C-alpha angles and dihedrals in degrees: 000000000000089000092049092051092048091049092056097055109127116246130239119257114308091234092068120080116250119240094257088063096048100048094253095110123083114215093234091058095056126101124192120201132176115217122204120198115198124235119289139200106276128071093254090050098048093092099051128237140256131206139170125234118201117191133184102204096191094051093037093231128137138172136185119220118204125188092189103085119126140150142105122310115244109288092001106094093131093056091049093052092048093049091047092052091047092052095248097130112182113199130173141203119241136182120223146164113296097214093041092053094046093050091049091056091046103043103030105026103027092218128146118263107204121177132202118188108207122225100227136159111255091251091053093050091050091048091055093044093050093045091053091046089053094044093056094055112112094247092052108032101087122087140166106258124217118181095221104025110030117023145121090292104039092053094057088043092056094044092053090044093053091048092055095044100259095303094129092053090048091050093050098044092105120102116277122247089233145029123244090255092056090050089048093050094050092053098039092048089094084081110033097187093051091041089057091049090052091046090052094051098048119081135208094291083086091057099057120108112268136187129246087254089065091052086070092078078092114072090218090056093047090051091053092048093051091049090055098041119115116196124207113216132210091261091057095255121133122210137160118277092223113069097181135004129189144149115252088185132001120195127205092246119124114244119240113279118265093239134029115265119251105231097159096104091049093044090050087052090051092049092050091048093051090053093043092054090056091050091050092052090046092049092047091050098053109120094041102286109170103210098058090042090055093045092049090048093052091044089053092047092051092049091045092052097045099042093036093054090047092049094046090049091052093048091049092049091048094049109032109025141063093240092126093181088072097052116118094006114179092201088081085080089065104041119013139147092284087069089069088071087073090070097070091033090055092050090048091051092051089049091055100252113166090206090060092067094059090039093055092048092051096044095043091048091052091048091047091051093048089046093052089046089056087058096045093052088063087086088071116091090226092056093075101134113138094227100142091126091059097042091050091060106031105039091061091046095050096042093039094053093046090050089051094057094046089050089049091052091049090051092050090051091053090050096049113103115248121233112253 
C-alpha cells in the first residue's frame, strides 16, 4: 500500500525536468512500470492504451509518459485534417501527472488501469527513464504514427526490449496465433457496422503471417508478453521481468473476445435479404405500379450513395494517400466508384424515367461482372485477402440486382405486343 501511495503522487509541472534528467536521481531509487488501459468507447479507444510510469522513490517524484497524443496544432486545424486524410499521422509523447491520468481513465472513461512494475537492474531503469525524458523534449517528441507498426504500445515495447538487451524480441519471434485482421476484428466487434467498414478498407497486408512481437501493437498483448517474460541476467540467473502486477482500477467492461467473431453466415443472410427485397419490389411493380417503382428507385439511390462513397473513398486512399493498409485492396471489386452512378439512376427511376430502366440494367450488370471477377481471382496466389465478410454481403447484392433488371427486361419483352 505504501508503494501504491507513493506511485500516485502528482508530478510537478511538465515543463520542469524530472530528477532523472538533472542528475538528482540515483539509479537504485528508480522504479519503471508499464500501465495498460483497457479499451474504451470511441474508435480511437477500442484498442486500449499503454503508458510508462517512472518513479523516484527517494525523491517522491513520478511521471507518466504517453506516446498516444495527437491533434491539431494551435491555429492549424486544416493542416491536421489534411495530414490525417493523407495518412501522415503525427503523434507525440507527453508527460503528465500519474494520479491525474489514472483518475481521468477511472472517472470519465471507465477503463481499467492495470500496472506492471518491472524488475530491472538500476542501470536499465535509468536508461529507460532518461530515454523517456529525452523523448518528451519539444525537439524530440513528434513521431510518424502507424496503427500497426509504430504506436503507443510498440514504442514502449521497443524501449523495454532495448533495456534488457533484446530478450523480449527474441522471446516473441515465434509465429502469432492470429493475423492483424483477426486481432482487428475481435477488437472492433464492439461496433459491427464500423467493424465492417474497417474490414472493407484494409487490404491483404493484414492477412500476412506475423510474429508474436507484432501482436504487441495491442496494449493487452504487450501486457501478456511482459507478464510471461523471463530475463537472463549477467550472473546467469533468470527471473521474471514483472516484479509486481495489480489493478489500480477495474471497470465492469467486458474484455475483447479471445477470437474474432465469425459473422459470415449472418452477412450472407443480409446480402441475400437485400437482393431479395429488390426482387420483391420489382415483382410488385410489374405492370407499371408507381409505389414499388418509387421505393425501388429510392432503395437503389441509397445503396448507390452508401456503397459508392465507400468505394470512392477506398480508391482515393489507395491512390493518393500514405494509408498503406489500403493498398492493393480486393474489395474494390465489390464496391467502387462506378457504384455512385446508381445514385442518379435511382432518383431517375423513382421519378419515372424510362432511361433509368436501361441505365440500371447496364450499371448493375457491370458491377455484377466485376464482383464475380473479384471472386474468380481468388484462385490466384496473390489474391490472398481474407475478405469473406465483404464477399458475403456484396456479391449477392451485385449479382441479385443485375438479375432483377434482366428478369425485368425479359418480362417486358413478353408483355410487348407482337406485330401481326
